[in-house]
C-alpha positions in Angstrom: 259.8 42.1 264.0 257.1 40.7 266.2 254.9 37.9 265.1 251.2 38.7 264.9 249.4 36.7 267.4 245.8 37.0 266.0 246.6 36.0 262.4 244.5 33.2 261.1 245.4 30.7 258.5 243.4 32.5 255.9 245.1 35.8 256.8 248.4 34.2 256.2 247.3 32.8 252.9 246.0 36.2 251.8 249.3 37.9 252.8 251.3 35.3 250.9 249.1 35.7 247.8 249.4 39.5 248.0 253.2 39.2 248.2 253.3 36.9 245.1 251.1 39.3 243.2 253.4 42.2 244.1 256.5 40.2 243.0 254.7 39.3 239.7 253.8 43.0 239.2 257.5 44.0 239.8 258.6 41.4 237.3 256.1 42.5 234.7 257.0 46.2 235.2 260.6 45.5 234.2 261.5 46.7 230.8 261.7 44.1 228.0 264.7 43.2 225.9 263.6 45.6 223.1 263.5 48.6 225.4 266.1 51.2 224.3 267.3 51.7 227.9 268.0 47.9 228.2 269.7 47.9 224.8 271.9 50.9 225.8 272.8 49.2 229.0 273.7 45.9 227.2 275.8 47.9 224.7 277.6 49.6 227.5 278.3 46.3 229.2 279.5 44.9 225.9 281.9 47.9 225.6 283.1 47.3 229.1 283.7 43.6 228.3 285.5 44.5 225.1 287.8 46.9 227.0 288.4 44.3 229.6 289.4 41.7 227.0 291.7 44.3 225.3 293.4 45.1 228.6 293.9 41.4 229.3 295.4 41.0 225.9 297.7 44.0 226.5 298.8 42.5 229.8 299.4 39.2 228.2 301.5 40.8 225.5 303.4 42.8 228.1 304.1 39.6 230.1 305.3 37.8 227.0 307.5 40.8 226.1 308.9 40.9 229.6 309.5 37.1 229.5 311.4 37.5 226.2 313.5 40.4 227.7 314.3 38.1 230.6 315.3 35.3 228.4 317.5 37.6 226.3 319.0 39.1 229.4 319.7 35.6 230.8 321.2 34.6 227.4 323.4 37.7 227.4 324.5 37.0 231.0 325.3 33.4 230.1 327.3 34.5 227.1 329.2 37.0 229.3 329.8 34.4 231.9 331.0 32.0 229.2 333.4 34.7 227.9 334.7 35.4 231.4 335.1 31.7 232.0 337.1 31.4 228.7 339.3 34.4 229.7 339.8 32.9 233.1 340.8 29.6 231.5 343.3 31.3 229.3 344.7 33.2 232.3 344.9 29.9 234.2 346.7 28.2 231.3 349.1 31.1 231.0 349.8 31.0 234.7 350.4 27.2 234.5 352.7 27.8 231.5 354.6 30.5 233.4 354.9 28.3 236.5 356.2 25.4 234.4 358.6 27.7 232.6 359.8 29.1 235.9 360.2 25.6 237.3 362.1 24.5 234.2 364.4 27.6 234.5 365.0 26.9 238.2 365.7 23.3 237.5 368.1 24.3 234.7 369.8 26.7 237.1 370.0 24.1 239.8 371.4 21.5 237.4 373.9 24.1 236.1 375.0 24.8 239.7 375.3 21.1 240.4 377.3 20.5 237.2 379.6 23.4 238.1 380.1 22.0 241.6 380.9 18.6 240.2 383.3 20.1 237.7 385.2 22.0 240.4 385.5 18.8 242.4 387.2 17.0 239.6 
């Protein structure tokens, strides 16, 4: 937009005053708060806000339910791991007992062979 070169100060003041008057007229032409269209729009916005709040509450409930499911799943997994660890401990104890029994049998057999060898020598 090109600047007007022949505008005087009074022309600029008049243009500014006209712009202010136009803005004031636009402001005054707006419907008031008691206008049915404005009230309908505010009611629609209130419904939208209520729906938004309801969706946020639903999302929060869903997040809390998911968190509870995760906690329950972790607890179940921990219990399962604890049970597996207990079974593994029992198996390990049985293995140790079998190994000790086998070692005792081998020692007894070795001692018997040694005693038999000593008895033959006498």
